[in-house]
C-alpha positions as CSV (number, residue, x, y, z in Angstrom):
1,M,-237.7,-52.2,43.5
2,Q,-240.5,-49.8,42.9
3,L,-240.5,-46.5,40.8
4,A,-241.6,-43.0,42.4
5,P,-245.2,-42.1,41.7
6,D,-244.1,-39.1,39.9
7,I,-242.1,-41.5,37.3
8,R,-244.8,-44.2,37.1
9,D,-247.5,-41.2,36.3
10,Y,-245.1,-40.2,33.4
11,I,-244.7,-43.8,32.2
12,E,-248.4,-44.3,32.2
13,A,-249.0,-41.0,30.6
14,Q,-246.8,-42.0,27.5
15,A,-248.4,-45.2,27.3
16,L,-252.1,-43.9,26.9
17,R,-250.7,-42.2,23.8
18,V,-250.6,-45.3,21.8
19,P,-253.3,-47.4,21.2
20,F,-253.6,-50.4,23.9
21,A,-253.4,-52.9,21.0
22,E,-250.6,-51.5,19.3
23,L,-248.5,-50.9,22.6
24,E,-249.3,-54.5,23.5
25,R,-247.8,-55.8,20.2
26,A,-244.7,-53.6,20.8
27,C,-244.2,-54.5,24.5
28,T,-244.3,-57.9,23.4
29,A,-241.8,-57.4,20.4
30,M,-239.6,-55.4,22.7
31,S,-239.2,-58.3,25.5
32,A,-238.8,-61.1,22.9
33,H,-236.2,-59.0,21.1
34,Y,-234.7,-58.3,24.3
35,R,-234.2,-61.7,25.5
36,G,-232.8,-62.8,22.2
37,L,-230.3,-60.2,21.9
38,G,-229.9,-58.1,24.9
39,N,-230.8,-55.1,23.5
40,T,-233.4,-53.3,21.2
41,A,-231.6,-51.5,18.7
42,G,-232.9,-53.6,15.7
43,L,-236.6,-53.2,16.6
44,N,-238.5,-51.7,13.6
45,L,-241.4,-49.6,15.3
46,P,-242.6,-46.1,15.3
47,A,-240.6,-43.7,17.2
48,A,-243.9,-42.8,19.5
49,V,-244.6,-46.7,20.3
50,K,-241.0,-47.6,20.9
51,T,-240.6,-45.3,23.2
52,A,-243.8,-46.0,25.1
53,A,-243.1,-49.8,25.0
54,Y,-239.4,-49.1,26.5
55,L,-240.7,-47.1,29.0
56,V,-243.1,-49.5,30.0
57,T,-241.1,-52.7,29.8
58,R,-237.4,-51.8,30.4
59,F,-237.4,-48.5,32.4
60,P,-238.3,-50.4,35.9
61,A,-235.8,-53.4,35.0
62,T,-232.9,-51.0,34.1
63,H,-233.5,-48.8,37.1
64,A,-233.9,-51.6,39.1
65,A,-230.2,-53.5,38.0
66,A,-228.5,-50.1,38.1
67,H,-229.8,-49.3,41.8
68,S,-228.5,-52.7,43.2
69,V,-225.0,-52.2,41.3
70,L,-224.7,-48.5,42.4
71,N,-225.3,-49.3,46.0
72,E,-222.7,-51.9,46.2
73,I,-220.4,-49.2,44.5
74,K,-221.3,-46.7,47.2
75,H,-220.6,-49.3,49.9
76,R,-216.8,-50.0,48.2
77,L,-216.4,-46.3,47.7
78,G,-216.9,-45.5,51.4
79,D,-216.6,-42.0,52.3
80,V,-216.0,-40.8,48.9
81,E,-218.5,-38.2,47.8
82,I,-220.0,-38.2,44.4
83,T,-221.2,-35.1,43.0
84,S,-221.3,-35.8,39.2
85,L,-222.6,-37.9,36.7
86,L,-221.9,-39.1,33.3
87,D,-224.9,-41.5,32.0
88,L,-224.1,-42.7,28.6
89,G,-226.5,-44.5,26.5
90,A,-229.0,-43.1,29.0
91,G,-232.3,-43.5,27.3
92,P,-234.8,-42.0,29.0
93,G,-232.7,-41.6,32.3
94,C,-233.1,-45.0,34.2
95,A,-229.8,-45.4,35.4
96,T,-229.5,-41.8,36.5
97,L,-232.6,-42.2,38.4
98,A,-231.0,-44.8,40.2
99,A,-227.8,-43.0,40.7
100,Q,-229.9,-40.0,42.5
101,G,-231.3,-42.3,44.9
102,V,-227.9,-43.9,45.8
103,F,-226.0,-40.7,45.8
104,P,-227.7,-37.5,47.4
105,S,-224.8,-35.9,47.0
106,L,-225.3,-35.7,43.2
107,K,-225.5,-31.9,42.0
108,T,-224.7,-32.4,38.0
109,C,-225.9,-35.2,35.7
110,S,-225.1,-35.3,32.3
111,L,-226.9,-37.8,30.1
112,V,-225.7,-38.4,26.3
113,E,-228.4,-40.5,24.4
114,S,-228.4,-40.8,20.7
115,D,-232.2,-41.8,20.4
116,P,-233.6,-38.0,20.1
117,V,-237.1,-39.3,21.3
118,L,-235.9,-40.9,24.2
119,A,-233.3,-38.0,24.8
120,G,-236.6,-36.0,25.0
121,A,-238.1,-38.2,27.8
122,A,-235.0,-37.9,29.6
123,R,-235.5,-33.8,29.5
124,D,-239.0,-34.4,30.6
125,L,-237.7,-36.5,33.5
126,F,-234.9,-34.6,34.6
127,P,-235.2,-30.7,33.4
128,S,-232.3,-29.6,35.5
129,A,-229.7,-32.0,33.8
130,A,-228.1,-31.4,30.8
131,V,-229.6,-33.9,28.2
132,L,-227.5,-34.2,25.0
133,A,-228.7,-36.1,21.9
134,R,-225.6,-37.5,20.4
135,D,-223.8,-40.6,18.7
136,L,-221.9,-42.2,21.1
137,R,-220.0,-43.7,18.6
138,S,-218.6,-40.1,17.6
139,E,-214.6,-39.5,18.3
140,A,-215.1,-36.4,20.8
141,D,-214.1,-36.9,24.3
142,Y,-216.4,-36.2,27.5
143,E,-215.9,-33.9,30.0
144,A,-214.7,-35.1,33.3
145,H,-217.2,-36.6,36.0
146,D,-216.7,-38.2,39.2
147,L,-219.4,-41.3,38.2
148,V,-219.6,-42.5,34.7
149,L,-222.4,-45.1,33.7
150,A,-222.7,-47.2,30.7
151,S,-225.7,-49.0,31.3
152,Y,-226.7,-51.6,28.6
153,L,-225.0,-49.6,26.0
154,L,-221.8,-51.6,24.9
155,G,-223.7,-54.6,23.7
156,E,-225.5,-52.5,21.1
157,L,-222.5,-51.4,19.7
158,S,-219.9,-53.5,17.3
159,E,-216.7,-54.6,18.8
160,R,-214.8,-51.8,17.3
161,D,-217.3,-49.1,18.7
162,R,-217.3,-50.7,21.9
163,S,-213.6,-50.4,22.5
164,R,-213.8,-46.8,21.4
165,V,-216.7,-46.0,23.9
166,T,-215.0,-47.9,26.5
167,D,-211.7,-45.8,26.4
168,R,-213.7,-42.5,26.2
169,A,-215.7,-43.5,29.0
170,W,-212.7,-44.1,31.1
171,R,-211.0,-41.0,30.3
172,A,-213.8,-39.2,31.4
173,T,-213.6,-41.1,35.0
174,R,-212.5,-39.1,37.7
175,V,-213.6,-41.8,40.6
176,A,-215.5,-45.1,39.2
177,L,-216.9,-46.6,35.9
178,V,-219.9,-48.8,36.0
179,I,-220.6,-51.1,32.8
180,I,-223.8,-53.2,33.2
181,E,-225.0,-55.6,30.6
182,P,-227.7,-58.3,30.0
183,G,-227.3,-61.3,32.7
184,S,-226.6,-63.6,29.4
185,T,-223.8,-65.2,28.2
186,A,-223.3,-62.2,25.5
187,G,-223.9,-59.6,27.9
188,F,-220.8,-61.3,30.0
189,S,-218.7,-61.5,27.5
190,V,-219.2,-57.7,26.9
191,V,-218.7,-56.8,30.4
192,R,-215.7,-59.3,30.4
193,A,-214.1,-57.6,27.6
194,A,-214.3,-54.3,29.0
195,R,-213.0,-55.6,32.3
196,D,-209.8,-57.1,30.5
197,R,-209.1,-53.7,28.7
198,L,-209.5,-51.4,31.6
199,L,-207.5,-53.6,33.9
200,A,-205.0,-53.4,31.3
201,A,-205.0,-49.9,31.2
202,G,-204.6,-49.3,34.9
203,A,-207.9,-49.4,36.4
204,R,-208.6,-50.8,39.6
205,M,-211.2,-53.4,40.5
206,A,-214.1,-52.4,42.8
207,A,-216.9,-55.0,42.1
208,P,-218.0,-57.7,41.6
209,C,-214.6,-59.5,41.3
210,P,-212.7,-60.2,44.6
211,A,-209.1,-60.0,42.6
212,E,-208.1,-58.0,39.7
213,G,-206.5,-61.2,37.7
214,P,-208.0,-63.6,35.0
215,C,-211.8,-64.2,35.7
216,P,-212.0,-67.7,36.5
217,I,-215.3,-68.4,35.3
218,Q,-215.5,-70.9,31.9
219,A,-218.0,-71.1,29.2
220,P,-220.6,-71.8,28.8
221,D,-220.7,-70.7,32.5
222,W,-221.1,-66.9,33.0
223,C,-221.4,-64.4,35.8
224,H,-224.8,-62.5,36.5
225,F,-227.0,-61.5,39.1
226,A,-230.6,-60.6,39.6
227,A,-232.4,-57.5,40.8
228,R,-236.6,-57.8,41.8
229,V,-238.6,-55.6,40.0
230,E,-242.0,-54.6,40.9
231,R,-244.4,-55.4,37.7
232,T,-247.0,-52.4,37.7
233,S,-250.4,-53.2,36.7
234,L,-249.8,-51.9,33.6
235,L,-246.8,-54.0,33.2
236,R,-249.0,-57.0,34.0
237,R,-251.5,-56.0,31.6
238,M,-248.6,-56.0,28.6
239,K,-247.6,-59.2,29.6
240,H,-250.4,-60.9,30.8
241,A,-248.7,-61.7,33.9
242,A,-250.1,-63.0,37.3
243,L,-247.3,-62.1,39.8
244,G,-246.5,-58.7,40.7
245,Y,-242.6,-59.1,40.3
246,E,-240.2,-60.4,37.9
247,D,-236.3,-60.6,38.2
248,E,-233.7,-58.9,36.0
249,K,-230.5,-60.7,35.4
250,F,-227.9,-58.4,34.7
251,S,-223.9,-58.8,34.6
252,Y,-221.6,-55.8,35.3
253,V,-218.5,-54.4,36.7
254,A,-217.3,-51.4,38.3
255,L,-213.7,-50.1,38.1
256,T,-212.2,-46.9,40.3
257,R,-209.1,-44.8,39.8
258,T,-207.6,-45.5,43.2
259,E,-207.9,-49.0,45.0
260,V,-210.8,-49.7,47.2
261,A,-211.6,-52.3,49.7
262,R,-213.0,-55.3,47.4
263,A,-215.3,-58.1,48.6
264,Q,-213.3,-60.7,50.1
265,A,-215.6,-63.3,47.8
266,R,-218.7,-63.0,46.3
267,I,-221.8,-65.5,46.0
268,I,-222.4,-66.1,42.6
269,R,-225.6,-68.5,42.5
270,R,-228.5,-68.3,44.3
271,P,-228.0,-70.2,47.7
272,E,-229.6,-73.4,47.9
273,Q,-231.0,-74.1,51.8
274,R,-231.7,-77.6,52.9
275,P,-232.9,-78.5,56.5
276,G,-229.2,-78.1,58.5
277,L,-227.2,-77.1,55.4
278,I,-226.8,-74.6,52.8
279,Q,-224.8,-74.8,50.0
280,L,-223.2,-71.6,48.1
281,V,-221.2,-71.0,44.8
282,V,-218.4,-68.6,45.7
283,C,-216.1,-66.8,43.7
284,R,-212.8,-66.1,45.5
285,G,-210.8,-64.3,42.6
286,A,-208.6,-67.1,41.3
287,S,-211.4,-69.8,41.5
288,I,-214.9,-70.8,41.8
289,Q,-215.6,-72.7,45.2
290,G,-218.6,-74.6,46.4
291,E,-218.9,-74.3,50.1
292,R,-221.3,-76.3,52.5
293,V,-222.3,-74.4,55.6
294,T,-223.9,-76.7,58.4
295,R,-225.1,-76.0,61.8
296,R,-222.2,-77.2,62.8
297,K,-220.5,-73.9,62.6
298,P,-223.3,-71.6,64.1
299,E,-222.2,-68.0,63.1
300,A,-221.5,-69.2,59.8
301,F,-224.8,-70.7,59.4
302,R,-226.7,-67.8,60.6
303,S,-224.8,-65.7,57.8
304,A,-225.3,-68.1,55.2
305,R,-229.2,-68.0,56.0
306,K,-229.5,-64.2,55.3
307,A,-227.0,-64.5,52.5
308,K,-228.4,-63.6,49.0
309,W,-227.0,-64.1,45.4
310,G,-224.6,-61.4,44.8
311,D,-223.4,-60.8,48.4
312,E,-220.0,-60.8,49.8
313,W,-219.2,-63.8,51.5
314,A,-216.3,-64.1,54.0
């Protein structure tokens, strides 16, 4: 997943405003903090430094995860047209950028971000969007939009605030609500709680789950997926990395107002390929199953060879 040249240029311009050594330390701290907690809320960094480090380290990863999820949602929605977007906890607009790429029918984008500096970056990147610097824990409801995104947001809130923000996000949803969190046990726990709360409120499952019943995954296991992210030369320098890519792991749920065609089953682990044999771990809604696909079933074997982690499996 690559960012457009103008977005890359903006990120590099913001990075150049911070001394290299200071930015390098901030990027290292942000990456370590994120791996441990799944968010950046507790980082004690100057605003300009924190924003530059976020743009360098988190913008590409968050954009890639959102793009992967929204492609799946577009497939599930079929011919339903999405013309308006509400991005809650938008940061500089990583998920908004992904939504614009997936849904060319978007006409209205509203971004809500509590950090005024990140909100300023969003205004730079999306001059035609409505960007509101506002505490997401406030009690005021939002205007209804076709698509509502809460990307890497709920995990930064207290359990009580998560429920309130989730409920307000659902009230603002006309078509679909998408919640994305880090692909960790903590991130999955947040997604699972939101899933259960919204299904109980009458929402319909769109993805990734094949069914609307209780999630069959048992602790210490967790459900997550991955999106491959291009590492720019700047990001490689910040991370002292040799590879030109990294994998962003995430958990998500997408719920809709009306029923859509769900996946029959979902591949929830990276397929293991051996000579003449492909092993899959598949969620069928009520249970998690291991499936062995051999050359004895040529059509299934061809499909399994092309299958990726997160794909639908029939």
